[in-house]
C-alpha positions as a printed NumPy array, in Angstrom:
array([[ 11.85 , -40.77 ,  -8.856],
       [ 11.988, -43.498,  -6.446],
       [  9.768, -42.737,  -3.592],
       [  8.881, -44.786,  -0.323],
       [  6.255, -46.094,  -1.836],
       [  7.948, -47.026,  -5.221],
       [ 10.177, -49.266,  -4.911],
       [ 11.697, -52.056,  -7.245],
       [ 11.36 , -55.503,  -6.723],
       [ 14.728, -57.643,  -7.502],
       [ 14.4  , -58.288, -10.739],
       [ 11.917, -56.262, -11.906],
       [ 12.8  , -53.077, -14.011],
       [ 11.413, -49.743, -13.42 ],
       [  9.561, -48.288, -16.466],
       [  9.905, -49.368, -20.147],
       [ 10.968, -53.232, -20.527],
       [ 10.149, -55.993, -23.468],
       [  7.475, -58.019, -23.728],
       [  8.382, -60.919, -21.588],
       [  7.511, -63.639, -24.674],
       [  7.844, -66.221, -21.768],
       [ 10.839, -65.308, -20.224],
       [ 10.847, -65.856, -16.377],
       [ 12.676, -63.446, -14.087],
       [ 14.057, -64.743, -10.843],
       [ 13.18 , -68.351, -12.055],
       [ 13.797, -70.492,  -9.347],
       [ 11.683, -73.335, -10.915],
       [ 13.155, -75.34 , -13.759],
       [ 11.494, -75.406, -16.897],
       [  9.287, -78.216, -18.668],
       [ 11.749, -81.095, -19.204],
       [ 14.703, -79.648, -17.095],
       [ 16.35 , -81.645, -13.952],
       [ 15.016, -79.771, -10.478],
       [ 18.262, -79.022,  -8.162],
       [ 17.654, -80.567,  -5.204],
       [ 18.993, -80.297,  -1.663],
       [ 21.598, -83.027,  -2.172],
       [ 22.943, -81.151,  -5.492],
       [ 23.269, -78.067,  -3.76 ],
       [ 25.209, -79.794,  -0.821],
       [ 27.371, -81.27 ,  -3.456],
       [ 27.81 , -77.957,  -5.145],
       [ 28.683, -76.177,  -1.731],
       [ 31.442, -78.78 ,  -0.954],
       [ 32.784, -78.515,  -4.66 ],
       [ 32.862, -74.588,  -4.388],
       [ 34.633, -74.969,  -0.433],
       [ 37.532, -77.418,  -2.136],
       [ 38.164, -74.745,  -5.338],
       [ 38.22 , -72.095,  -2.701],
       [ 40.842, -74.227,  -0.8  ],
       [ 42.984, -74.797,  -3.808],
       [ 42.856, -71.159,  -4.592],
       [ 44.299, -70.447,  -1.702],
       [ 46.81 , -73.287,  -1.512],
       [ 45.131, -75.111,   0.765],
       [ 45.018, -79.045,   0.817],
       [ 41.629, -80.544,  -0.1  ],
       [ 40.296, -84.513,   0.556],
       [ 38.569, -86.275,  -2.64 ],
       [ 36.324, -88.927,  -1.661],
       [ 35.599, -91.411,  -3.954],
       [ 35.111, -95.42 ,  -3.696],
       [ 35.072, -95.638,  -0.197],
       [ 38.486, -94.026,  -0.127],
       [ 40.13 , -90.258,   0.607],
       [ 42.45 , -88.797,  -1.758],
       [ 44.541, -85.748,  -0.329],
       [ 45.657, -83.559,  -2.579],
       [ 48.031, -80.225,  -2.351],
       [ 47.492, -77.723,  -5.535],
       [ 51.058, -77.279,  -6.548],
       [ 50.336, -73.864,  -8.353],
       [ 49.282, -72.169,  -4.697],
       [ 50.554, -74.284,  -2.118],
       [ 53.709, -73.605,  -0.182],
       [ 55.439, -76.138,  -1.366],
       [ 58.689, -75.579,   0.363],
       [ 56.992, -75.698,   3.632],
       [ 54.957, -78.809,   2.847],
       [ 57.836, -81.133,   0.98 ],
       [ 59.074, -83.888,   2.847],
       [ 62.997, -84.176,   2.777],
       [ 62.637, -87.783,   2.716],
       [ 61.43 , -90.856,   1.118],
       [ 59.217, -89.993,  -2.081],
       [ 56.621, -87.921,  -3.538],
       [ 53.801, -88.541,  -5.544],
       [ 52.908, -86.161,  -7.939],
       [ 49.551, -86.112, -10.193],
       [ 49.46 , -84.155, -13.517],
       [ 47.121, -84.044, -16.119],
       [ 47.162, -86.878, -19.153],
       [ 48.2  , -84.14 , -21.769],
       [ 50.823, -82.412, -19.572],
       [ 52.345, -86.369, -19.07 ],
       [ 51.951, -86.613, -23.245],
       [ 54.403, -83.212, -23.332],
       [ 56.779, -84.682, -20.825],
       [ 56.682, -88.405, -23.1  ],
       [ 55.644, -89.962, -19.944],
       [ 52.91 , -93.09 , -20.95 ],
       [ 49.779, -93.981, -18.668],
       [ 51.502, -97.339, -18.075],
       [ 48.897, -98.403, -15.378],
       [ 45.72 , -97.191, -17.355],
       [ 46.244, -97.999, -21.189],
       [ 42.942, -98.543, -21.242],
       [ 42.173, -94.533, -20.446],
       [ 44.466, -92.489, -22.132],
       [ 42.568, -89.738, -20.634],
       [ 43.254, -90.506, -16.717],
       [ 45.815, -88.444, -14.77 ],
       [ 49.242, -89.693, -14.397],
       [ 50.937, -90.344, -11.114],
       [ 54.699, -90.003, -11.111],
       [ 57.028, -90.835,  -8.186],
       [ 59.841, -88.519,  -6.723],
       [ 62.846, -89.076,  -4.429],
       [ 63.078, -86.912,  -2.127],
       [ 64.066, -83.996,  -1.194],
       [ 62.893, -82.106,  -4.339],
       [ 62.601, -78.634,  -4.297],
       [ 59.46 , -76.237,  -4.927],
       [ 60.901, -74.552,  -8.278],
       [ 61.331, -78.358,  -9.885],
       [ 58.051, -79.482,  -9.21 ],
       [ 56.742, -76.142, -10.399],
       [ 59.284, -76.798, -13.407],
       [ 57.379, -80.098, -14.135],
       [ 53.866, -78.931, -14.698],
       [ 54.27 , -75.441, -15.803],
       [ 54.82 , -75.807, -19.481],
       [ 55.727, -72.17 , -19.946],
       [ 59.257, -72.74 , -18.219],
       [ 59.806, -75.967, -20.6  ],
       [ 62.224, -74.006, -22.763],
       [ 63.889, -72.563, -19.569],
       [ 64.103, -76.18 , -18.206],
       [ 64.227, -78.679, -21.162],
       [ 65.649, -81.259, -19.356],
       [ 63.341, -82.918, -16.887],
       [ 63.167, -86.645, -15.595],
       [ 63.491, -89.318, -15.971],
       [ 60.264, -89.952, -14.191],
       [ 58.822, -93.179, -12.68 ],
       [ 55.226, -93.825, -13.191],
       [ 53.067, -95.62 , -10.538],
       [ 49.604, -96.929,  -9.926],
       [ 46.926, -94.195,  -9.822],
       [ 46.063, -94.176,  -6.27 ],
       [ 42.319, -92.926,  -6.919],
       [ 41.228, -92.55 , -10.348],
       [ 37.944, -91.059,  -9.883],
       [ 39.207, -88.868,  -7.19 ],
       [ 42.186, -87.955,  -9.022],
       [ 40.073, -86.978, -11.878],
       [ 37.614, -85.041, -10.238],
       [ 40.109, -82.911,  -8.779],
       [ 41.333, -82.152, -12.264],
       [ 37.831, -80.398, -13.151],
       [ 37.947, -78.877,  -9.67 ],
       [ 41.429, -77.272, -10.589],
       [ 39.938, -75.86 , -14.302],
       [ 37.242, -74.665, -12.315],
       [ 39.572, -73.011, -10.095],
       [ 41.393, -71.414, -13.152],
       [ 44.805, -73.511, -11.76 ],
       [ 47.255, -75.607, -13.498],
       [ 46.089, -79.446, -13.049],
       [ 48.757, -80.841, -10.724],
       [ 48.789, -82.026,  -7.398],
       [ 51.197, -83.342,  -4.564],
       [ 49.562, -86.228,  -2.642],
       [ 49.766, -85.472,   1.274],
       [ 48.791, -87.04 ,   4.18 ],
       [ 45.561, -85.043,   5.42 ],
       [ 43.37 , -82.125,   4.748],
       [ 40.534, -80.427,   6.183],
       [ 38.194, -79.512,   3.303],
       [ 36.559, -82.685,   2.289],
       [ 34.319, -83.205,  -1.271],
       [ 33.183, -86.018,  -3.276],
       [ 34.201, -87.016,  -6.497],
       [ 30.927, -86.458,  -7.99 ],
       [ 30.475, -82.894,  -6.583],
       [ 32.227, -81.245,  -9.369],
       [ 29.538, -82.464, -11.418],
       [ 27.245, -80.617,  -9.539],
       [ 29.07 , -77.157,  -9.101],
       [ 28.92 , -77.325, -12.992],
       [ 25.448, -78.004, -13.238],
       [ 23.475, -75.78 , -15.865],
       [ 20.279, -76.294, -14.246],
       [ 21.136, -74.308, -11.125],
       [ 21.231, -71.113, -13.612],
       [ 18.255, -68.38 , -12.988],
       [ 17.313, -65.041, -14.378],
       [ 18.287, -62.588, -11.503],
       [ 18.296, -59.136, -12.827],
       [ 17.119, -57.321, -16.604],
       [ 17.251, -54.065, -17.698],
       [ 17.079, -51.983, -20.48 ],
       [ 20.475, -50.995, -21.75 ],
       [ 20.758, -48.973, -25.448],
       [ 24.057, -49.84 , -26.905],
       [ 25.883, -48.529, -29.48 ],
       [ 24.898, -51.087, -32.045],
       [ 21.415, -50.945, -31.335],
       [ 19.278, -48.474, -28.966],
       [ 16.779, -51.076, -28.447],
       [ 18.557, -53.776, -26.326],
       [ 17.658, -55.464, -22.844],
       [ 20.119, -56.96 , -20.643],
       [ 19.555, -60.387, -18.547],
       [ 21.806, -61.302, -15.697],
       [ 21.735, -64.678, -14.96 ],
       [ 23.08 , -66.368, -11.591],
       [ 23.577, -69.917,  -9.95 ],
       [ 23.919, -70.996,  -6.863],
       [ 25.908, -73.891,  -7.424],
       [ 29.189, -71.452,  -8.921],
       [ 29.955, -68.037,  -8.259],
       [ 29.754, -67.119, -12.397],
       [ 27.597, -64.388, -13.262],
       [ 26.599, -64.76 , -17.352],
       [ 24.648, -61.878, -19.521],
       [ 22.381, -62.147, -22.157],
       [ 21.633, -58.943, -24.379],
       [ 18.471, -59.301, -26.463],
       [ 19.457, -56.625, -29.435],
       [ 16.073, -55.495, -31.573],
       [ 12.524, -55.848, -31.085],
       [ 11.634, -59.787, -30.372],
       [  8.923, -61.324, -32.601],
       [  8.152, -64.656, -33.435],
       [ 10.947, -64.977, -36.015],
       [ 14.571, -67.111, -35.581],
       [ 16.881, -64.514, -34.032],
       [ 20.633, -64.674, -34.712],
       [ 22.553, -65.706, -31.759],
       [ 26.163, -65.502, -30.954],
       [ 28.366, -67.331, -27.826],
       [ 30.685, -65.177, -26.626],
       [ 33.331, -66.1  , -24.133],
       [ 34.612, -63.658, -22.011],
       [ 37.877, -62.295, -23.089],
       [ 38.772, -59.458, -21.074],
       [ 42.11 , -59.018, -23.185],
       [ 40.466, -58.819, -26.176],
       [ 36.863, -57.376, -25.623],
       [ 38.604, -54.711, -23.264],
       [ 42.193, -53.903, -23.9  ],
       [ 42.058, -54.557, -27.508],
       [ 44.404, -57.365, -27.796],
       [ 45.982, -58.378, -31.443],
       [ 46.386, -61.94 , -30.617],
       [ 43.087, -62.944, -30.579],
       [ 40.17 , -61.865, -32.733],
       [ 37.908, -61.436, -29.86 ],
       [ 37.229, -58.139, -29.722],
       [ 35.93 , -57.721, -33.497],
       [ 34.376, -60.527, -33.37 ],
       [ 32.184, -59.464, -30.406],
       [ 31.369, -56.068, -32.322],
       [ 30.712, -57.614, -35.453],
       [ 27.998, -59.861, -34.252],
       [ 26.313, -56.894, -32.709],
       [ 26.047, -54.846, -35.541],
       [ 25.006, -58.062, -37.573],
       [ 22.075, -58.816, -34.989],
       [ 21.069, -54.779, -35.196],
       [ 21.035, -55.26 , -39.062],
       [ 18.471, -58.265, -38.511],
       [ 15.109, -58.324, -36.776],
       [ 16.434, -59.293, -33.486],
       [ 19.349, -61.14 , -31.822],
       [ 20.68 , -62.259, -28.504],
       [ 24.597, -62.067, -27.474],
       [ 25.417, -64.616, -25.097],
       [ 28.188, -63.476, -22.804],
       [ 29.614, -66.721, -20.868],
       [ 31.595, -66.129, -18.275],
       [ 34.423, -68.872, -19.676],
       [ 37.488, -66.705, -20.026],
       [ 40.44 , -68.318, -22.068],
       [ 37.627, -71.11 , -23.549],
       [ 36.775, -72.293, -19.92 ],
       [ 40.584, -72.33 , -18.754],
       [ 40.613, -69.154, -17.061],
       [ 42.167, -65.736, -16.989],
       [ 45.917, -66.782, -15.428],
       [ 45.823, -69.994, -17.702],
       [ 45.213, -68.134, -20.632],
       [ 47.738, -65.531, -20.143],
       [ 50.147, -68.773, -19.861],
       [ 48.702, -69.707, -23.452],
       [ 49.97 , -66.22 , -24.72 ],
       [ 53.272, -67.059, -23.433],
       [ 53.513, -70.721, -25.159],
       [ 51.934, -68.673, -28.406],
       [ 55.074, -66.508, -27.985],
       [ 57.23 , -69.643, -27.945],
       [ 55.537, -70.873, -31.37 ],
       [ 53.022, -72.735, -30.027],
       [ 48.778, -72.534, -31.705],
       [ 46.254, -71.883, -29.256],
       [ 45.349, -75.672, -29.322],
       [ 48.888, -76.68 , -28.634],
       [ 49.134, -74.448, -25.714],
       [ 45.638, -75.673, -23.974],
       [ 46.7  , -79.263, -24.185],
       [ 50.595, -78.368, -22.866],
       [ 48.889, -76.629, -19.807],
       [ 46.661, -80.032, -19.267],
       [ 43.468, -78.772, -20.44 ],
       [ 41.226, -79.939, -23.049],
       [ 41.426, -78.455, -26.618],
       [ 37.886, -76.526, -25.567],
       [ 36.978, -76.683, -21.71 ],
       [ 34.123, -74.828, -22.674],
       [ 30.59 , -75.998, -21.215],
       [ 27.719, -75.307, -23.631],
       [ 25.051, -76.637, -21.336],
       [ 25.271, -73.258, -20.06 ],
       [ 24.415, -71.293, -23.303],
       [ 21.109, -73.906, -23.415],
       [ 19.965, -73.167, -20.19 ],
       [ 19.996, -69.573, -20.763],
       [ 18.237, -69.82 , -24.238],
       [ 15.894, -72.277, -22.356],
       [ 15.151, -69.227, -19.818],
       [ 14.875, -66.87 , -22.502],
       [ 12.143, -68.922, -24.385],
       [ 14.493, -69.107, -27.581],
       [ 14.519, -72.409, -28.851],
       [ 15.602, -72.169, -32.328],
       [ 18.417, -70.107, -33.273],
       [ 20.712, -69.22 , -36.517],
       [ 24.181, -69.498, -34.902],
       [ 26.773, -66.53 , -35.582],
       [ 30.083, -68.401, -35.733],
       [ 32.869, -69.911, -37.213],
       [ 32.98 , -73.158, -35.345],
       [ 30.982, -75.893, -36.048],
       [ 31.616, -77.965, -32.803],
       [ 29.358, -74.676, -31.448],
       [ 26.646, -76.09 , -33.406],
       [ 27.258, -79.9  , -32.307],
       [ 27.629, -78.752, -28.715],
       [ 24.131, -76.463, -28.574],
       [ 22.212, -79.564, -30.401],
       [ 23.619, -81.931, -28.278],
       [ 21.754, -79.814, -25.21 ],
       [ 18.457, -79.442, -27.221],
       [ 18.865, -76.217, -28.99 ],
       [ 17.706, -76.293, -32.84 ],
       [ 20.305, -74.645, -34.842],
       [ 18.567, -73.707, -37.652],
       [ 21.684, -72.17 , -39.767],
       [ 25.272, -71.25 , -38.973],
       [ 26.034, -67.663, -40.077],
       [ 29.832, -67.479, -40.363],
       [ 31.775, -64.32 , -38.92 ],
       [ 34.165, -62.8  , -41.302],
       [ 36.998, -60.854, -39.283],
       [ 40.746, -59.729, -41.301],
       [ 43.583, -61.33 , -39.463],
       [ 46.485, -59.411, -38.642],
       [ 50.401, -60.517, -38.53 ],
       [ 49.587, -61.506, -34.265],
       [ 46.526, -63.56 , -34.425],
       [ 46.827, -65.09 , -37.962],
       [ 47.686, -68.353, -36.518],
       [ 45.268, -67.988, -33.533]])
């Protein structure tokens, strides 16, 4: 029992625990070769975090780049009816992939087709009309849109950074340009917010699981963003190369048993695969919906009901096919002192993503899960 003289320090387990094998609990110092997160990086991450919080609350943000500021109002969360002018023009910024769905060519930035698109709308325009432009779930309900007039992108670096901030906030990447904003960030702050070098191990405990009672759980936290990630070390660790599974959080599949995906079955199959081996590591990443967030994943489900697959749905929403950040997984393996792995995945791009971050993948092991009528085109 805990008494006044026996207190657990933060990050320290009371009772049995696995051999550290170089694992650093509460590691505030970077590993060899890792870039130190300095005060400027922390300040940048803080500005980005405040901007993301403002976007989720429907408040405008100002993004500074190249000595200029672009003030933007998030379409999804803002009170557009109160903010939209009754005369003049309205400038709307949407992602390049959403613009492609609307058959809008990037006429003013043909050299970079990935840049956001800025379109001009004559006022008055209602909030419902703008939402119908940016939300692809409504395309079949409101198929007739436009014609739209493209205009020169006011501040390309700032607009691009705003798209990243929207994704980090789990919002549709769409903004109305406004005159002013109180929450100010810089274009480069989005990179600091997503900096995997800021990740540390914050907690550790023994966690017997159904697949193997010999398991330990590690909690990872960053002072850059607010996401907590988990690693489950299954089995008795030794010098052999572990089996590793990168598993992005999937509330609907992992918890609710959704038949639209195979995430839940893949998760449990991976744990049993590790239990049958000497040892393994499950990296449970808080990157819901391949990095687009829970609400946007539900929108993707609605698009799947309209006949689109996961790739098409993500692109129609205005996101990359896969927005996951593999540097986070690489940093977690670094902190766990796991330089070489056997990766349990059906996706060769995960191998490429990890190797690009310095992880040695000795072998790719497939995960065989039977499809069902609801996910055969997933």
